[in-house]
N, C-alpha and C positions, 0 to 999 in steps of 0.2 A: 844804705840800709839804716833806716832810723828806728824802726821797730821790728822786733824779732818775735814770732809765735813759737812758743816751746811748750812742751809737755814735761811733766815730773812723774817719774816712776820709781818704785822701790820694790826690791825683792830681799825679803827677810832683813830689811833695814839698811840695805845697801842702796844708795839712791842716786838717781842719774837724771841728768837734764837731757831730755830726748828731742831731736830736731828732725823733721821730715825735709830731707835734702835732696829729694827726687828731682827737682829742677837744677840743682847744683849751685844754688845762690850763696851758700854759707862760706866764707872767707876761711878755708880750713888751715892756712898757714898763719893765722892771726893767734899766735900763743897767748899774748896778753888778753884777748877777747875771751878765749876758753877759759883762762884761769879767772877772769872776772866773772863769768857766768857760773862758775862753780863755787865762787866765793860766798860763804854762808851769812856774812854781814853786809857786804856791799852789792852782791849779785843775787842770783837764784839760789844757790847752794846745792851741792851735790858731790859724791865721791868721784864723779867722772862725768864726761859728756859723750853722747851717742849720736852719731849721725846715720839715718836710714837712707840708703842710696838705691838707685837702680843697679841690677847687675844682669849680664846677658846669660850666665850659666846658672841662676838661681832665682828664687823669689824675690830676694833683695839682698843688699850687702850692708854689713855692720862696720861702721868705723868708730873705734873707741878711742877716747883721749882721757888720760889721768886728770885729776884736779889741777895739776901744775900747768896744764895747757898742751902736754906733749902727747903725741899719738903713743899708745902703748900696745903691748900684747893682749891676749885674749882675756875677756872678763866673763867669767861664767854666769854670775848674776845679771850682768848686763846683758849677755845673750839671751837669758830668759825674759828679761824686761823688754827688749826690742821684739822678741817674738809676741808678747802680749800687745805692744805698740802696733806692730803690724796686723794683727787681729782686729785691734780696735779701728784702725783705719780702713778695714775692709780688703786689705790686701792679700790676706790669706784667711783659710777657714780654720780647721782643726789641725791639719799637718802642713809641715813647711820644711824647705831646705833653703838656707841662707848662707852666703859666703862671709868670711871673716879673716882676720889677718893669718890665722892658723889653718885656713882651708875651709872645706863645706861642713855645715852642721845640720842634721836632722833635729826637729823638734816637734812636740805634740802639745797642744792646748787641752788640758784636761777639764772635766766637768766641774771639778771642785775648785775651779780658779787657780790651779797650780799649772806650771809649765815645766814639761820634761825636757831636757836639752842634752843630746849626744855630744860628749866631749871627745877629744882625740884619744887615740890609743896611747898607751904608755908602754915603751919598750922596757923590758925589765933590765936589760943591759945598762940602760941609761940612769937606772936608779943608783945614787951613791949612798950607801949605808955607812955610817960612822958609829962609833961608840955612844955619842950623846945627841945625835941628830941624823936625820935622813933628808936627802936632797933629790928632788925629782921636778920634772917640767910636765904641767898638765894643760898646757896652752900658756901658762905663765910660769916663772920659776918660783919654787917654794922650798923653804927651810922648814922642816918638821921637828920639833923637839917635844918630848914627853915631860910633863912637869907635874908636881904635886899641888893641889889647892890652886887650880888655875883662875878660880875666882878672884883671888887676892894676889895674883902674880903681876909684877910690875912689867906690863906688855910693852908700854912705850919706851921705857929706858932700855930693857934688854932686846927689844925687837929693832929699835934704832941702831943700837950697837952692832948686831949681826948684820943688818941691812947695809950698813956703811963699811964693814969689815974687809980687810984685804982679801979674804976668802971669796968675796963676791965682786971685787973689783973688776972693771969700773961700772958695770950696768946695776949692781946691787940685786936684791931678791925680797920676795915677800917672806914674812917670818910668822910661823904658826906655832903656838903653843897648845898642847893637847893634853887632857886628862881623861882616862877611861872611866865611864860610869857602869857599864856592864858589858858583856861579851859582844854586843852589837851597837853599842851606843858611847858616843864620845862627846865631850865638851870642848870647843876650841875658842880661842881668841887669836885674831890676826893683825898684825902690823903690816900696812900695806905701802909699798913704795910708790911714789907718785902722789899719793894722799899724804904720805909722811906722818901717818898717825894710825891708831887702832881704828878700824871700822866695825860696824855692827855685824857684818857678814862678808864673806868672800867665798864665791863659787868654786873657783880654781883651787882655793886654799882648802875647802871642804873636801874637794875630790882628792886633793894631794894627801890629805890626812887619812882618807879611807883607803887609798891604794897603800899608803905607807904602813898603816896599822896591820893590813893584810900581808904585805910582804915580809914584815918583821915577825909575823906569827902572833901577834897580839890578839888578833882575832882570825877565825877561819871563815867568817861569813862573807858572802858576796853581796849582802843587802845591809847596808850601815846607815844608821842614823847618826847625823851630826848636829849637836846642839850649838848654835851660834847666838851672839848676844842679841841678834834680832828676831830670832826664831828657830825653826827646824828645817833642815835639808836632809834629803835622802838620796843616797848614792848606791847604785847597783852597777855590777860589772860581770863580765866573763873573763876567763883567763886561761892560757895554755903556757907552755914551757917558756915561750918567747915574750908574751906581752899580755897586758890587760887591755881588753876590747869590749866593745857595747857599753862603754862607760856612760852611765846616764846620771844626770844631776836634776833632781826634781824638788820643787818647792814653790812657795807663793810669789806671785808677781802681779802688781797692779798699778794702775794709774792713780796718782794722788791729786794732781790738779793740772790745768791748762792755763796759759797767760799769754801776756805780752810784756816785753821789756824794752825799753829805750836804750840803744846802743849807738856807738860810733865806731866805724871801722878803723 
């Protein structure tokens, strides 16, 4: 493989190298290649790389890799971007069901160029509430901490410290710092493991914040706006005594460009 055709997509600033791998040509175990493609100086640049593949039980399969080259857990914005990718390729129309590492996901392509993605249910018993943070799994692990003046907060230093702390060893966690703007709107900044830096947006992180703010009673709404560095996301959900369900992540996702890159396996 000397030349690789790729697409670049972004969802509220969370950007991904997208590859149509329905023929199975891509060397999935080549961590160095994936890391190179995601490198912003020597490669294409992206917070992660996503392969679109065939799936026997759904419209397609999503395989997600962090920028470090390792396959990772679910990525919410990546899920929205791959739906836009599948739509642009003509694989789907307005509605789809696709497979990912955490199971099947339903999604809708909206008229206003946004993608609404159904996230996994969140079992209330699995949410860990501490005095200064909340931990929950929304397809990926998330530490959520409320801070004052998140705009000037040192996300990199504090996020890295928490991500590598003994509390989350050995796998680590994503770290979200959140400030309440009003009863139904929050601003967040996220340090993502695998990227090992702050990203402009994190879909599973925004979802985790919305659920955490509700379970803590900071908001009673089931329709929450989350302002990320790259734009706005909306999270809606239903709940009962056991879980949060029908969790929907909605926001913009679009193709940035298509290209070819010379690579060596």
